N, C-alpha and C positions, 0 to 999 in steps of 0.2 A: 504494500500500500504506500503511495507517495507520502512524503512527510507532511505536506500541507493538508491533505485529506485526513491523515491520522490525527492532526491537531483538531480539525473540525469534529471528528468523531469523539475524541477525548472530551472536548467541550460539551458536546451533547450528552455524553455519559455523566459528566459532572452535574449537569442540570437534572438528569434523572436521579442521580444519587442524592442531590439536595432535597428532593421531594419525598424521600423515604426515611424511615426512622433508622436508628443505629442498629437495632437488633435485626431488622429486615435486611439492612445492607450487609451485615456480617453473614447472615444466612445465605444471601444471594451470591456473595463473593466466594464463600466456602463451597457452595454447591457448584458454582461455575468452575472453580479450580479442580474439583474432583472430576467433573465431566470431561474437562480438557485433558487431565492426566490420564484418565481411562482411555480416551480416544487416541491419544498419542502412544500410549502403551500398546494398544491393540494394533496400531499402524506400524510399529517397528521398534519402539523403545524397549519392549520386553523381550526381543529376540537376542540371542547371543551371537557373537561374531561368527562362530562355526556354523550355526544354522543359516545365517545370512549368506555365507560363502557357498554352502551346499545348495541353497535355493538358487543363488545366482548362477552356479555352475550347471544345475540341472534344468532350470527354467529360464534361460537367458532369452529375453524377448528381442524383437527387432529394434526396439527403442533404446537398447542399452549398448554400451561400448564393450569391447572385448575384455577390458580390465575390470568389469563388474560395476562401473559407475552408472548411475541412472541417466537416462536420456532426457529429452525435453519434458516428459511427463512429470518427472520429479521436481522440476523447477517451478511448476504451477501450483505446488502445495501451498496452502495459505499459511502465513506465519502464525506463531503461537499467540501474539498479541491480538491478531484479528479474530482467531478462534475464541479467545477469552472474552473479547468485547461482544461478539455475537452471542455467546452463552449468557453473559451478564445482561444484555438487553432482552434476550428471550425470557429470562427469569423475572425481569421487572415489568415488562409489558403484559397485558392480558393474554390468556391462553389462545383465544380466538378473537381476532380483530374483525370488525364488521366489513363485509365485502361490498365492493362497488358493483354497479351493473356492468355486465359483460355481454358483448355481442356474440362471442363464441358460444356461451352457454345458452343464449336464446335460440341460436341456430342449431347447435348440436348439444343437447343437455348432457350432463354428466362429465363436463370437462374438468381439468385439474384446477385445484384451488390456487389462490395467489400464494407465492412463496413468502415465508416469514421475513421480517425486517432483518437486514444484515448490514453491518458497518462496512465490511469489505466489498459487498456487492454495490452498495450505495456509492462508495468512493470510486469504484471502477466505472460505474455508469456515468458519474459526473466527469471523470477524466475522458471517457470516450465521447461524451456529448461535447466537451470542449473542443475536441479535434474535429468532430463532424460539423460544428457550427461554423467553421471556417468557410466551408463551401456555401452555406446559406448566406453568410455575410458577403461573400464574393458575388453571388447571384444578385443580392440586393444592390451592390454597387453598380453592376452592369445595368440593372433595371432603372436606377436613378439617372444614370448617364443617358439612357434612352429617353426617359420622360422629360429630361431637362434640355434636350436638344444638344447635348455635348457629343452625342453620337448621331449625327444627322441622318446618315444612311440607315442606321438601325431604327430611328424614329419613323422614317418613311416606310420602311418594311413593316413595322408594327402597325401603322395606320392602314396599309394595304391589306394586311392579314385580318385586321379587325373588320374592315369593309367586306372582305370575303365572308367572314363569319356572320355578318349581319344579313347578307343576302342568301346564304346557304349554311345554316347551323350544322349540317352534317360534317363540315370541314373541321369542327371542333374535335371530332374523333379521327378524321382521316389524316389531317396534318400532323398531330402528335404521333400517330401510328407510323407515318412515313419517316418522321424524325427519329423514331426509335429504331426502325429497320435499317435506314441508310446512315444514321449517325452513330449507332452503337453496334448493331449486329454486323454490318458489312465491314467496318474498320476492324472489328475483332476477328472476323474471318481472314482478312488480309494479313493481320498480324500473326494469326495462327498458321496460315499457309502462304508464306511469302513467295513471290515469283521472282525470276531472274530479272534484274534491272538492266535496261538498255540505255546507254548514254545518248542523249539527244542534243546535238549542237545548238547553241543559242547564238543568235545574231548579236545580241547586246551582251557585252561582257559585264559580269557582276550581277545579272538579273536571275533570280531564282524562279524556276517554273514549278507549277503545280501547287500554288498557294490555295488554301481553302477560302472560298468566298464567304461561307457562313461565319468562320472565325474572324475574318476581316470585318464583316458587318457587326459582329458582336463586340469586338474590341476596338473598333475605330472610334476616334474622338475628334471633336471639332478643333482644328489646329489654331483657329483665331481666338478661341475662348480662353480666358484667363481663369485658371482654377488652381486649387491647392494641390499639393503632392498627394497622389493616390496611395491607398494602402499597399497595393502591389509594388509600386516604386519604392516606398519606404522599407518594405520587408526585404526587397532585393539588396538594399544597402546594409541593413542590420537585422537579419532574420532572427538571430538567437535572442536578442534583447527585447524586441518589440512584439513578437508573436503572441506571447501570453498576455501582455498588457493590452494589446489591441482587442483580443478576444474577450477579456474581462470587461473592458470598457463598452464594447458593443453589446455584450450580454446584459450589462447594467442598463444601458440606454434602451434596449428592447423591453426590459422589464418595466422601466419607467413609462415608456410609451404605452405599453399594455395597461398599466394601472390608470393612466390618464384617460385612455379610451373607455375603460370600465367605469371610471367615475363620471365621465360625460354621459354615458348611457344611463347610469343610475340616476343622475340628476335630471335627465330628460324624462325618465319614467316616473320618478317620485316627486318631481317639482313641476315641470312644465305640463305634464299630462295629469297631474293630481289636484288641479284647481288650487294650488297655493297662490297663484296669481289668477284671479277670476277672469280678468280681461284677456290675458295672454292665452289661457286655455280655451276660452270661448272663441277667440279669433282662430286658434289652431283647429278647433273642431269644425267651425263653420267653413274654413278654407278646405279642410280635408273632405268634408261631405260634398262641397261644390265641385272640387276636383274629381272626386269619384264619379259623380253623376255625369260630368262633362266627358271624362275619359271613357266611361261605359257606353255612352251614346255615340261618341265619335270614333270609337276604336275600329269599327269595321270600315270606316271611310278614310282611314289614315294609312299611308304607306310607311309602316314602322321601320322597315329596313332602310329606306332613304332617310327617314327622320333621324334614326340613331347614328347612322354613318355620317350624316352631315353634322350632327352635334359633336361627334368625336373629332372630326377634322377641324371644326370651328374652335373647339376647346384647345386642341393641341397647337393650332396656329396662333391662338391668343396668348399662349405661353412661350412663344418663340422669343429668344433674347432680343431680336430687333423689333418685334411687334409689341411686346409687353411694356416697355417704357413709354411708347406712344399712347397706348391705351390708358396707362396710369396718368399721364399728363392730361389726356382728354377728360378723364373722370374728375381730376382735380379742377379743371376749368368749369365743368358742369356743376361741381359742388360749390365753388365760390361764386358762380354767376348763375343762379337758378333761373329756369325758364319762366316766362310770364304766365304760362299756362298753369303752373302749380301755385296759384294764388288762392286766396281765401274763398273766392267765389267759384272755383273750378269744381267739376263734378266729383273728382276723387280727393278733394281736400280733406274731407272728414271721414275717410275710410277707416282710419284707426281710432277715431274718436268714439269708441264703443263704451257705453255706460251699462254695466251689468246691474239691472234692477232686480235684486234677489233678496229675499228675507234673510237676515243674519241667523246663523246657527246659535241658539241659546241653550242654556241649561241652568242647573242649580247646584251649588256646592253646600256642604253641611259642615258645621263646626260644633263642638260640644263644650259647654261650660262645665268644668269639673269642679266640684266642691268637696272638701275633705272635712270630716267630723272633727270638731275642736275638742279640747279637754273636757268641756262641759257637755254632758250627754244631751243630745237633741239640738245642739247648735253646730252650724257648719261654717267653714271659712273657705273663701275662693282659693282654688289651687292653680289652675291654668286653663287656657283654651287649647283644645287638642282635637285632631281629626279622628282619634280613636274614642270608642265608648268607654274604655278602661273598666270593663266589667271584670268579675273575678276570674274569668277564663282568658283574659288578655295575657299575651306572652310577657309584656313589660311588667305587668302587675305580678305575675307568677315569679318573675325574676327579681322582684322587689326593686324595680327601677321606675322612674317617672316616665310617662308616655311622651312622645314628641309633641311639642306645643310651644306657645308663647304666653307671656303674661298679659299683654295688651291686645285688644281686639284690632287695633289699627295695624298691628304687625302681621296680621293674617294675610297671606298672599294667594292669588288665584292659581289654578293649575297652569302648567306650561302650555302656551298657545291660546290662553284665554285671558279675559280681562273682566273686571267687575263692571256691571252696568251702573253708570253714574246716576241714573234715576231710581236706583233701588238701594235698600238698606238691609241690614240683618234683621230677619223676622223670626220671632220665637214660634216654634212648632208646638202647639198645645195638644195635638193629637198624639199623645204619648203611647197609647195602646197600639195605634197603627204602626208607627215606626219601630216600636219595640218588637212587635210580632214579625215585622219584615226582617229584622235582624235576629230573630229567634232568641230573644232575651227573656228569661223568666225571672224578672225582678219586680220589686214592689213599686206601685204607683201611688202618687199623692195628688192633692188638689192643686198644686202650684206648678204643674207641668214638669215635675221632676221624676226621674227614674232612680230609685234608691236601692242600695245594698247595705251591707253591714257597716262599711266605712265611708264610702263615697256616694255622692248623688250627682246627677248630671241633667242638663237641659240641652235641647237640640235647636240650633239656629241655622237658617238657610238664607242664601242670597243668590240673586240672578247674575249669571256670567254670560259673556258674549265671546264667541270664538274669533280669534284674530285672523285676518287675511294677510298672508305674506306677499 
């Protein structure tokens, strides 16, 4: 296991150890040591040197050297520290972790269960993922160069391919199939079965024949564009020092971008579409319904292939390095010198002046005035204002602690997202029998709207609240 991954696993083990008691930790470590010792003893520690020599002489496999040393198979044996960490984690985690949904089980029931958590497997997978991510980031760089017109030939080829896809979607299957056959299978066959090469004289000295057009299109860049040093150029200069840092930085940025995208989607679903802003959500709903009706009625009369392909070409041409600055300047002029048609009397001037005439969401909150019996029997002294009834079954009372509350009624705050109605005040609820039965309280009633027990008595007050609109 690499040293950096071993440190991560050790830190995770320390966190697991911190959450266990001392006796459990000693028991887990002792059991893990016994398991590892038994496993290593069974795998070769308990054999004598004579037995090992006899076994190597009689059963020498193809993976061993003539001198009896093990071949590549023995080098893959996990170290003792990895086995100990796996055993320790296996003893600390539950016996059976909950399983995720699997497509294989839904297609063919009875498939194998997920393997147990392993420190060595986790570290190995992270190391292999780091190497595989290099190809993903390289493909991302090529795609960015194509979309930003730094590879003009590749951008035009992409637009032509997308136009073909719009008019005949079957090419979404045919073109990747051709790329797989002639870009992977045929070159592999030529490498597997090379033919005798014939020297063809060239008229121009120094010119190489047989360059790949696809590679030239994919790697070409705009010579006039000024851009920073690419990752490939930097790695060619200092491969050993920059490879790991570049991968870690790109992996970090990819995670940050994913989290920002997730936060934006959650904000759209929980804020924009959840009527936190009544005006914005109403406009979105009205626009969505109008767009749906128009598209549904006009869909059979629109040439969608032409429309989508024209939109793609227009969008890509608008992002061209020579076109984008001019469009930006034109938008600035329009913004600083608005047209006379967008005046107050124009038909679309009040499009967004939508006033949502809706009844506010209201409710009532309750608070209890708790009184405690004084030294003189039959007399009570005010204790505090609390949202709890503080009956004999209350958890705070059973723990001999005061309930949550305040001493002054002005310090009582409404719930989050609500506000007190300015036209209402605290009102005493004199129907003690009703609210006590609703709360399943079997306590004594009196004529002063109190609910009494042996030590405390309480009154219920209510006030109207209005939900806030964000």
